[in-house]
C-alpha positions as CSV (number, residue, x, y, z in Angstrom):
1,M,-6.2,-13.6,-27.8
2,V,-7.9,-10.0,-26.4
3,M,-11.8,-11.0,-26.0
4,A,-13.7,-8.0,-27.7
5,T,-16.4,-5.5,-25.2
6,G,-19.6,-6.4,-25.6
7,S,-22.3,-3.7,-25.9
8,D,-23.7,-5.2,-23.0
9,N,-20.8,-3.3,-20.8
10,M,-21.3,-0.2,-18.5
11,S,-20.0,2.3,-19.9
12,S,-18.1,5.7,-18.6
13,S,-21.4,8.3,-19.7
14,S,-22.8,7.2,-16.2
15,S,-19.5,8.4,-14.7
16,G,-19.8,12.0,-15.7
17,S,-17.9,11.7,-18.7
18,G,-21.0,12.5,-21.4
19,S,-19.6,10.1,-23.9
20,A,-20.0,6.4,-24.4
21,Q,-16.4,5.0,-24.5
22,T,-15.1,1.2,-24.1
23,A,-13.1,0.2,-21.5
24,D,-10.2,-0.1,-23.5
25,E,-11.0,4.1,-24.6
26,E,-10.7,4.5,-21.5
27,L,-8.2,3.4,-20.1
28,R,-6.5,5.3,-23.3
29,V,-7.6,9.0,-22.8
30,L,-7.1,8.0,-18.3
31,L,-2.9,6.3,-19.2
32,E,-1.9,9.3,-21.9
33,A,-3.3,11.9,-19.0
34,A,-0.7,9.8,-16.6
35,A,2.1,9.9,-19.1
36,R,2.5,13.8,-19.3
37,E,1.6,14.1,-15.5
38,F,3.1,11.8,-13.2
39,P,6.6,12.2,-15.1
40,A,5.7,16.1,-14.5
41,Y,5.4,14.7,-10.8
42,V,8.8,13.7,-10.5
43,Q,10.9,16.2,-12.2
44,H,8.9,18.2,-9.9
45,A,9.6,16.4,-6.5
46,L,13.7,15.8,-7.6
47,S,13.8,19.2,-7.7
48,A,15.7,21.1,-4.7
49,Q,12.3,23.9,-4.2
50,S,10.0,20.4,-3.6
51,P,9.0,20.5,0.1
52,I,8.9,16.8,1.5
53,V,5.7,17.1,3.5
54,A,3.5,19.9,3.0
55,S,1.3,19.6,5.8
56,H,2.4,18.7,8.9
57,S,-1.8,17.7,10.7
58,A,-4.7,15.9,9.8
59,A,-6.8,19.0,9.3
60,S,-4.4,20.2,7.2
61,V,-4.5,17.7,5.1
62,A,-8.6,17.1,5.2
63,A,-8.8,20.4,3.7
64,T,-6.5,20.4,0.6
65,L,-8.6,17.4,-0.2
66,P,-12.2,16.8,-2.0
67,L,-13.2,14.2,0.8
68,T,-17.2,14.4,-0.5
69,F,-19.0,11.5,-2.6
70,P,-21.1,12.0,-5.7
71,D,-23.5,11.2,-6.8
72,R,-22.5,11.4,-10.4
73,G,-18.6,11.2,-11.2
74,L,-16.3,13.3,-12.4
75,G,-15.0,11.6,-15.1
76,A,-11.7,11.6,-17.0
77,T,-11.2,14.8,-17.0
78,S,-12.0,16.8,-14.2
79,I,-10.8,13.4,-11.9
80,W,-7.2,15.0,-12.6
81,A,-8.0,17.7,-10.0
82,D,-8.0,15.2,-7.5
83,I,-5.3,13.1,-8.1
84,H,-3.1,16.6,-7.7
85,A,-4.8,17.4,-4.9
86,V,-3.3,13.8,-3.3
87,L,0.2,14.6,-5.0
88,S,0.4,17.7,-3.3
89,S,0.1,16.3,0.1
90,A,1.4,13.4,0.4
91,T,4.9,12.5,1.2
92,N,7.9,12.9,-1.2
93,T,10.1,10.0,-1.0
94,W,11.4,10.9,-4.4
95,S,13.9,13.2,-3.6
96,P,17.2,12.3,-1.8
97,R,16.3,14.4,1.1
98,F,13.9,12.0,2.7
99,L,15.9,9.9,5.0
100,Y,13.4,8.8,7.4
101,K,11.8,5.7,7.1
102,L,13.3,2.5,5.8
103,Y,12.2,2.7,2.3
104,A,12.2,5.3,-0.9
105,S,11.1,6.3,-3.9
106,P,10.5,3.2,-6.7
107,T,12.0,3.0,-9.7
108,P,11.0,4.5,-12.7
109,I,10.0,0.3,-13.6
110,G,8.4,-0.5,-10.4
111,V,5.4,2.5,-11.2
112,L,5.4,0.2,-14.8
113,S,4.9,-2.9,-12.6
114,E,2.9,-1.5,-9.9
115,T,0.2,-0.6,-13.4
116,L,0.9,-3.4,-14.7
117,L,-0.9,-5.9,-11.4
118,G,-3.7,-3.1,-11.6
119,L,-4.1,-3.6,-15.3
120,L,-4.3,-7.5,-14.5
121,N,-5.9,-7.6,-11.2
122,N,-5.0,-11.1,-10.7
123,N,-5.5,-13.7,-7.8
124,A,-2.3,-15.4,-7.1
125,H,-3.9,-17.6,-4.0
126,V,-4.8,-20.2,-7.1
127,F,-2.5,-21.2,-10.4
128,A,-5.7,-20.8,-12.8
129,S,-6.5,-16.9,-11.4
130,S,-3.1,-16.1,-11.1
131,P,-0.9,-18.0,-13.6
132,S,2.2,-16.3,-14.9
133,G,2.6,-15.1,-11.5
134,A,2.6,-18.7,-10.3
135,V,5.4,-19.3,-12.6
136,I,6.8,-16.4,-11.8
137,E,6.6,-16.2,-8.4
138,H,8.2,-19.9,-8.2
139,A,10.9,-18.3,-9.9
140,V,12.3,-15.5,-7.8
141,G,11.7,-17.2,-4.5
142,R,13.6,-20.2,-5.9
143,Q,16.7,-17.4,-7.1
144,L,16.4,-15.7,-3.9
145,C,16.7,-19.1,-1.9
146,Q,20.2,-19.8,-3.4
147,L,21.2,-16.0,-2.9
148,A,20.4,-17.1,0.8
149,N,22.8,-20.4,0.4
150,M,19.4,-22.1,1.0
151,P,19.2,-25.7,-0.5
152,S,18.1,-25.8,-4.1
153,E,16.2,-29.1,-4.5
154,T,13.7,-28.1,-1.4
155,S,13.5,-24.0,-0.7
156,A,11.2,-22.1,-2.3
157,G,9.9,-18.7,-1.3
158,L,6.4,-16.9,-1.0
159,T,5.5,-13.7,-0.9
160,F,3.9,-11.5,1.6
161,P,2.7,-7.7,1.8
162,G,5.0,-7.1,3.9
163,G,8.1,-8.1,6.7
164,S,5.9,-8.5,9.4
165,Y,3.3,-10.5,8.1
166,A,6.2,-13.0,6.9
167,N,7.7,-13.2,10.5
168,M,4.5,-13.9,12.2
169,H,3.6,-16.7,8.9
170,A,7.1,-17.6,10.0
171,L,7.1,-18.1,13.4
172,V,2.8,-19.9,13.2
173,A,4.9,-22.6,10.9
174,A,7.1,-23.6,12.9
175,R,4.9,-23.3,16.3
176,N,3.1,-25.9,14.2
177,T,5.4,-27.9,13.2
178,R,6.6,-28.4,16.5
179,F,4.2,-28.8,18.2
180,P,1.1,-29.7,15.5
181,E,-1.3,-30.5,17.8
182,C,-2.1,-27.0,18.0
183,R,-3.6,-27.5,14.8
184,K,-6.4,-29.2,15.9
185,E,-6.5,-28.4,19.2
186,G,-4.7,-25.2,19.8
187,L,-3.0,-24.5,22.7
188,W,-4.9,-26.7,25.3
189,A,-3.4,-29.3,23.8
190,L,-0.1,-28.3,25.1
191,A,-1.6,-26.3,28.5
192,R,-2.7,-29.9,29.2
193,R,0.8,-31.4,28.6
194,G,2.8,-28.2,30.5
195,V,4.0,-27.6,27.8
196,R,5.5,-24.1,27.3
197,P,6.2,-23.0,24.2
198,V,9.4,-20.3,24.3
199,V,10.1,-17.6,21.3
200,F,13.9,-15.7,21.6
201,T,14.3,-12.6,19.9
202,S,17.2,-9.6,20.3
203,A,16.4,-6.7,22.3
204,H,17.0,-4.9,19.3
205,A,14.4,-6.6,17.7
206,H,11.3,-5.4,14.8
207,Y,8.4,-5.6,16.9
208,S,6.9,-7.3,14.6
209,V,8.1,-10.6,16.1
210,E,6.3,-10.1,18.7
211,K,3.2,-9.2,17.7
212,A,3.0,-12.7,16.1
213,A,3.7,-14.0,19.6
214,V,0.5,-12.5,21.1
215,A,-1.0,-13.7,17.5
216,A,-0.3,-17.8,17.7
217,G,-1.4,-17.3,21.5
218,L,1.6,-17.2,23.0
219,G,1.5,-14.0,25.0
220,R,4.2,-10.6,25.3
221,Q,5.5,-13.4,28.0
222,G,6.3,-16.5,25.3
223,V,9.0,-14.2,24.2
224,V,11.8,-13.9,25.7
225,V,14.4,-10.7,24.7
226,V,18.1,-11.9,24.6
227,P,20.7,-8.8,25.7
228,T,23.0,-7.4,22.6
229,D,26.8,-6.6,22.9
230,D,28.3,-2.3,22.1
231,R,27.2,-3.3,18.3
232,G,23.3,-3.9,18.5
233,C,23.9,-7.5,17.3
234,M,22.3,-10.6,20.0
235,D,24.8,-11.5,22.2
236,P,25.4,-15.4,21.1
237,A,26.3,-16.4,25.0
238,A,23.3,-15.2,27.2
239,L,20.7,-16.5,24.3
240,R,22.6,-20.2,25.3
241,T,22.1,-19.2,29.1
242,L,18.5,-17.7,28.6
243,V,17.5,-21.2,26.3
244,E,19.3,-23.8,28.6
245,G,17.5,-21.8,32.3
246,H,13.9,-22.2,30.2
247,V,14.5,-26.0,30.1
248,A,16.0,-26.4,33.3
249,Q,12.6,-25.1,34.0
250,G,10.5,-27.3,32.1
251,D,9.8,-24.9,29.3
252,A,9.9,-26.0,25.1
253,P,12.0,-23.2,23.6
254,F,11.3,-23.9,19.7
255,F,12.1,-20.5,18.0
256,V,14.8,-17.7,17.3
257,N,14.2,-15.0,15.7
258,A,17.8,-13.4,14.6
259,T,18.1,-9.7,13.2
260,A,20.0,-8.6,10.1
261,G,20.2,-5.7,9.5
262,T,18.1,-4.0,12.9
263,T,15.6,-1.8,12.9
264,V,17.5,0.8,14.5
265,L,21.1,0.8,14.3
266,G,20.7,-1.8,11.5
267,A,23.0,-4.8,13.4
268,F,23.9,-8.0,12.0
269,D,23.3,-10.4,14.7
270,P,26.1,-13.8,14.6
271,L,23.9,-16.2,12.3
272,D,26.9,-18.7,12.6
273,A,27.1,-19.2,16.4
274,L,23.3,-19.1,16.6
275,A,22.2,-21.8,13.8
276,A,25.0,-23.6,15.9
277,L,23.0,-23.2,18.9
278,C,19.4,-23.8,16.9
279,D,20.9,-26.8,15.6
280,E,21.9,-28.2,19.4
281,F,18.3,-27.5,20.7
282,D,16.0,-28.5,18.3
283,M,14.7,-24.8,17.3
284,W,13.5,-23.1,14.1
285,L,16.0,-20.2,13.1
286,H,14.5,-18.0,11.6
287,V,15.9,-14.6,9.9
288,D,13.9,-11.3,9.9
289,A,16.4,-9.8,7.3
290,S,13.4,-7.5,6.1
291,W,16.0,-4.3,6.3
292,G,20.1,-5.9,5.5
293,G,18.4,-9.1,3.3
294,P,19.4,-6.8,0.2
295,L,23.2,-6.9,2.0
296,L,23.1,-10.2,2.3
297,L,22.1,-11.2,-0.6
298,F,23.8,-8.6,-3.3
299,G,26.2,-7.1,-1.1
300,P,29.6,-7.3,-1.3
301,P,32.1,-10.0,-0.8
302,H,31.6,-11.5,2.9
303,V,35.2,-11.4,5.2
304,D,34.6,-12.9,8.5
305,A,34.7,-10.0,11.7
306,D,38.2,-10.1,12.1
307,S,39.3,-7.9,9.2
308,R,36.2,-5.8,9.3
309,A,38.7,-2.7,10.4
310,Q,40.6,-3.8,7.2
311,A,37.3,-3.8,5.1
312,A,35.5,-1.2,6.0
313,Q,32.9,-2.3,3.0
314,V,31.8,-5.1,4.0
315,A,28.9,-5.0,6.6
316,V,28.0,-9.1,7.0
317,A,28.9,-12.6,6.7
318,A,27.0,-14.9,4.5
319,V,24.1,-16.8,5.5
320,P,25.5,-20.4,7.1
321,R,24.5,-22.4,4.6
322,A,20.8,-24.6,5.3
323,R,20.9,-23.9,8.5
324,V,18.6,-20.9,8.2
325,H,14.7,-22.8,8.7
326,S,13.3,-19.5,6.8
327,L,14.2,-15.8,6.0
328,T,12.5,-12.8,5.4
329,V,13.2,-9.7,2.9
330,N,11.9,-7.0,1.2
331,P,12.8,-6.0,-1.8
332,H,10.9,-2.5,-1.7
333,K,13.5,-1.6,0.8
334,L,17.3,-1.0,0.0
335,L,15.8,-2.3,-3.9
336,G,13.6,0.6,-4.5
337,I,11.0,-1.9,-5.4
338,P,7.2,-0.8,-4.9
339,M,5.5,-1.4,-1.8
340,H,4.9,-3.5,-0.5
341,C,7.5,-6.6,-2.0
342,S,8.3,-9.6,0.7
343,F,9.6,-12.7,0.6
344,L,9.3,-15.2,3.4
345,L,12.2,-17.5,2.6
346,V,11.5,-21.4,3.4
347,R,14.7,-24.2,3.6
348,D,12.9,-26.5,3.3
349,G,10.1,-25.3,1.0
350,L,6.1,-25.1,0.7
351,G,4.9,-27.9,2.0
352,V,6.7,-27.1,5.8
353,M,4.2,-23.8,5.5
354,R,1.3,-25.9,3.5
355,Q,1.4,-28.7,6.1
356,A,1.6,-26.2,9.0
357,L,-0.4,-23.6,8.1
358,G,-3.3,-25.3,4.7
359,L,-6.7,-26.4,5.4
360,G,-7.0,-27.7,1.7
361,A,-11.0,-25.6,1.6
362,S,-12.6,-27.7,-1.5
363,Y,-14.5,-25.1,-2.8
364,L,-11.2,-23.0,-3.6
365,Y,-7.9,-25.6,-4.0
366,H,-9.7,-28.3,-5.8
367,G,-6.5,-30.3,-6.7
368,D,-6.3,-30.2,-10.3
369,T,-3.3,-28.2,-11.0
370,E,-0.5,-30.5,-12.4
371,E,1.9,-31.9,-9.9
372,A,4.5,-29.2,-8.7
373,D,8.1,-30.0,-7.5
374,E,8.8,-30.9,-3.8
375,G,9.7,-26.8,-3.2
376,L,6.6,-26.1,-3.6
377,G,4.8,-28.9,-1.8
378,G,3.6,-30.8,-4.7
379,S,1.0,-28.1,-5.5
380,W,0.8,-24.5,-8.1
381,D,-1.9,-23.0,-5.1
382,F,0.4,-21.1,-3.4
383,G,-2.4,-20.0,-1.0
384,D,-2.9,-22.5,1.1
385,A,0.5,-22.4,2.3
386,T,-0.2,-18.9,3.6
387,L,-3.0,-17.4,6.5
388,A,-5.4,-15.7,4.1
389,C,-6.9,-15.9,0.8
390,G,-6.3,-13.5,-1.9
391,R,-2.7,-12.4,-2.7
392,R,-1.4,-9.7,-5.4
393,P,1.5,-12.1,-8.1
394,D,3.8,-9.1,-6.1
395,A,6.5,-11.2,-6.7
396,I,6.2,-9.8,-11.0
397,K,7.3,-6.5,-9.4
398,M,10.7,-7.9,-8.2
399,W,11.2,-10.2,-11.6
400,L,10.6,-7.0,-13.9
401,A,12.9,-5.3,-11.5
402,W,15.7,-8.0,-11.7
403,R,14.8,-8.3,-15.5
404,Y,15.0,-4.5,-16.2
405,H,17.8,-4.0,-14.5
406,G,20.6,-7.2,-14.1
407,T,22.3,-8.6,-11.1
408,Q,25.0,-5.5,-11.3
409,Y,22.0,-2.9,-10.6
410,L,20.9,-4.6,-7.6
411,R,25.2,-5.6,-5.9
412,S,25.9,-1.7,-7.6
413,R,22.8,-0.3,-5.6
414,V,23.4,-2.0,-2.6
415,A,27.0,-1.4,-2.2
416,R,26.6,2.5,-3.0
417,A,23.4,2.2,-0.2
418,R,26.6,1.1,2.3
419,Q,28.8,3.9,0.7
420,L,27.4,6.9,1.6
421,A,26.2,5.0,5.0
422,L,30.3,4.8,5.6
423,D,31.0,8.6,4.1
424,F,28.1,9.9,6.4
425,A,29.4,8.6,9.4
426,R,32.4,9.8,8.3
427,M,31.2,13.5,7.7
428,V,29.5,13.0,11.4
429,E,33.2,12.5,12.7
430,D,35.0,14.8,10.6
431,R,32.8,18.2,12.3
432,G,33.0,16.7,15.5
433,T,37.3,16.5,15.0
434,A,36.7,20.4,13.9
435,A,34.2,21.3,16.5
436,V,37.4,20.4,18.8
437,A,39.7,21.8,17.2
438,A,38.1,25.3,17.1
439,A,36.3,25.0,20.2
440,A,40.2,24.1,21.5
441,A,41.6,27.9,19.8
442,E,39.4,29.4,21.6
443,G,39.3,27.9,25.0
444,K,35.5,26.3,25.5
445,Q,33.3,23.8,25.4
446,A,32.9,22.3,21.4
447,G,29.9,21.5,20.0
448,L,29.0,17.7,19.9
449,W,29.2,15.5,17.0
450,R,28.7,11.9,18.1
451,L,28.4,8.7,16.8
452,V,26.1,5.9,18.7
453,G,28.3,3.2,16.5
454,R,30.1,2.6,13.3
455,P,27.1,1.5,11.4
456,E,27.0,-2.0,10.8
457,G,24.7,-1.4,7.6
458,T,22.8,1.2,5.8
459,T,22.0,3.0,8.9
460,V,23.8,6.3,10.5
461,C,23.0,6.9,14.1
462,F,24.6,9.6,15.8
463,W,23.5,13.2,18.0
464,H,24.6,16.6,17.8
465,V,24.6,19.0,20.5
466,P,25.7,22.8,19.4
467,Q,28.2,24.8,21.3
468,A,25.9,27.3,23.2
469,L,24.3,24.1,25.1
470,M,27.3,22.6,25.6
471,R,28.7,25.6,26.5
472,R,25.4,26.3,29.1
473,Q,26.0,22.5,30.9
474,Q,29.8,23.7,31.1
475,Q,28.7,26.3,33.4
476,Q,26.2,25.0,35.3
477,Q,28.6,21.5,36.1
478,G,31.5,23.8,36.7
479,D,33.9,21.4,34.6
480,A,33.4,19.8,31.5
481,V,30.7,17.6,30.1
482,E,30.4,14.5,31.1
483,P,31.7,12.0,27.4
484,E,28.9,9.8,28.3
485,P,25.7,9.4,26.8
486,Q,23.0,12.3,28.7
487,Q,19.7,12.3,28.5
488,W,19.3,15.9,27.6
489,W,20.4,15.1,24.2
490,G,17.9,13.0,23.2
491,D,15.8,16.2,24.0
492,V,18.1,18.0,21.2
493,A,17.5,14.9,19.0
494,R,13.7,15.5,18.9
495,L,13.3,19.1,19.3
496,V,15.8,19.9,16.2
497,C,14.5,16.5,14.1
498,R,10.6,18.3,14.8
499,R,12.4,21.5,13.3
500,V,14.1,20.3,10.8
501,N,11.5,18.4,9.4
502,E,8.3,21.3,9.4
503,G,10.9,23.2,7.9
504,G,9.8,21.0,4.7
505,G,13.8,20.7,3.5
506,A,14.0,17.1,4.4
507,L,12.3,14.2,6.6
508,I,14.2,13.0,9.2
509,D,13.9,10.7,12.3
510,Y,15.2,10.2,15.8
511,A,15.3,6.4,17.7
512,T,16.6,5.5,20.7
513,V,17.8,1.3,22.1
514,D,19.0,-0.6,25.4
515,R,22.4,-1.3,25.0
516,F,23.2,-3.7,28.2
517,A,26.2,-3.9,30.7
518,A,28.7,-6.5,30.6
519,A,27.8,-10.2,30.8
520,S,29.4,-9.6,34.8
521,A,27.1,-6.7,35.2
522,G,24.0,-8.7,35.2
523,H,23.3,-7.7,31.7
524,R,22.2,-5.0,32.7
525,A,19.9,-2.4,30.3
526,H,19.2,1.8,30.3
527,A,18.2,3.2,27.6
528,L,20.3,5.7,25.5
529,P,19.0,9.1,24.9
530,H,17.1,9.8,21.8
531,F,19.5,10.4,18.7
532,F,19.2,10.9,15.1
533,R,19.2,7.3,12.8
534,I,19.4,8.0,9.1
535,P,19.1,5.3,6.6
536,F,20.4,5.4,3.3
537,N,18.7,3.4,0.0
538,N,17.7,5.7,-2.5
539,P,21.1,6.1,-4.5
540,E,20.4,9.8,-5.9
541,V,21.6,10.5,-3.0
542,S,25.0,12.5,-3.1
543,S,27.5,14.2,-0.8
544,D,25.7,17.8,-1.3
545,T,22.7,16.4,0.2
546,Q,24.5,14.7,3.2
547,C,26.4,17.4,3.7
548,A,23.2,19.8,3.5
549,V,21.0,17.3,5.8
550,L,24.3,18.0,8.2
551,D,24.1,21.4,8.1
552,A,20.3,21.4,8.5
553,I,20.8,20.1,12.0
554,E,23.4,22.5,12.8
555,C,21.3,25.7,11.8
556,A,17.9,24.0,13.6
557,A,19.4,23.5,16.9
558,R,21.8,26.3,16.6
559,E,18.2,28.2,16.5
560,L,16.3,26.6,19.4
561,A,19.7,27.3,21.3
562,E,19.6,30.9,21.2
563,L,15.0,31.0,21.5
564,G,16.0,29.3,24.4
565,L,13.8,26.0,23.4
566,I,16.4,23.4,24.1
């Protein structure tokens, strides 16, 4: 039932529109304008002529925006000039040439779902303030838990505003579960007993794990960085050595953060081996699958690692059944849900989270909701299972997209992203082969196109150095250029990336990671030269787009070399 608008409501005449309107009338005017303006924006954003970023400095952006605050409002007509100013200065994520970070444009149903949340303005901390949101959050979370091989009787999922917050909640819940005295007495209780909690995470893990440890009072020195193998996956043998060493020192290892889809290389840690270690040493195994989670949950059929060469489509193994305590997944990345939409899936349900984090504030949580199942820890009030209070019912966005598109679409979207990465990696290799062949015919040094490694997921990392610069290096060295990655390759990547982005035709990024020597060499780490990092997410990316991006990189590199800037 919709309640009638009362005559005492403030009308929009106070905003300067000049005529009294009820809220529904005012909303209709605004949405009718949006129905014209927003599709027109998307149409322009998808065109080849649309820049990805129009301005590259805060000052230039500020110059395009009306940043004064009027006493009397502009009203429904004039406000669109402000909205146009935002649209023209915002980053264009709709373009398939936006290949910058680990997200892309939302789907159209995503835009509608985000509008729905604004319309409802529900708060998902207690059931009464978001009943449909609570039921949907439980249903979506449980479905994701099943895809993650968690027991359907006990597992549950919670939404968070980003994977970093989900990871932090997992770590704090693990700490308070292993050391329950921390809830009341804090870390002093452990210090008095000489107990030092220790967290383990991959050298290539997201920085949110270390930040979470700092927030949890463990400090950066409470985080032990585990070396990775050549593919960027955590080394289980190295983890064992480190855990055993800390146990021998009297420390208390309690938490291992595995990564499914590392931020830079997109690597997947070996979850089965890590789960076995966590079982042996009684450690909480968390999987940060913020980026690679959709590949785990919606990806192609799984095979063992020995079959990778024969089954290039398959990137990852399945989540070990019922052996992962918690897992973070961000549908706002590979699945095209609007930001933010992140889930923390918990194997043993929200009762664990409530016991670890809840305070049962009586002014908010009255304990009067109907009995909920074991996975929800007995209550439909979800806020007390988190460190926060106010919560958006973001699960509605995932639910609507899932209902609108269907599971098959989600699977095909993930498979498409994986295929795009494989195709792009092949293009890089083909350019390298062609450059070598052309240079050999001339008896000269070839330009360089080289993959950092075969893509594990949907991210491709590579170097490019133009032929002129390679020749210059050859002349200086008096011989063929050293085939191992050189630090000056990284200078090329950074400068080329900046030039491509300033051109506005594409937005790409660069990165670096540490590479580790074998255990026999003491796992010595050395930073790789910066390289191009291209994540594939948007299914609208075509082979023509991929070729155009490589052409832009090649052209920018050649121009910089000719100008003597690299």
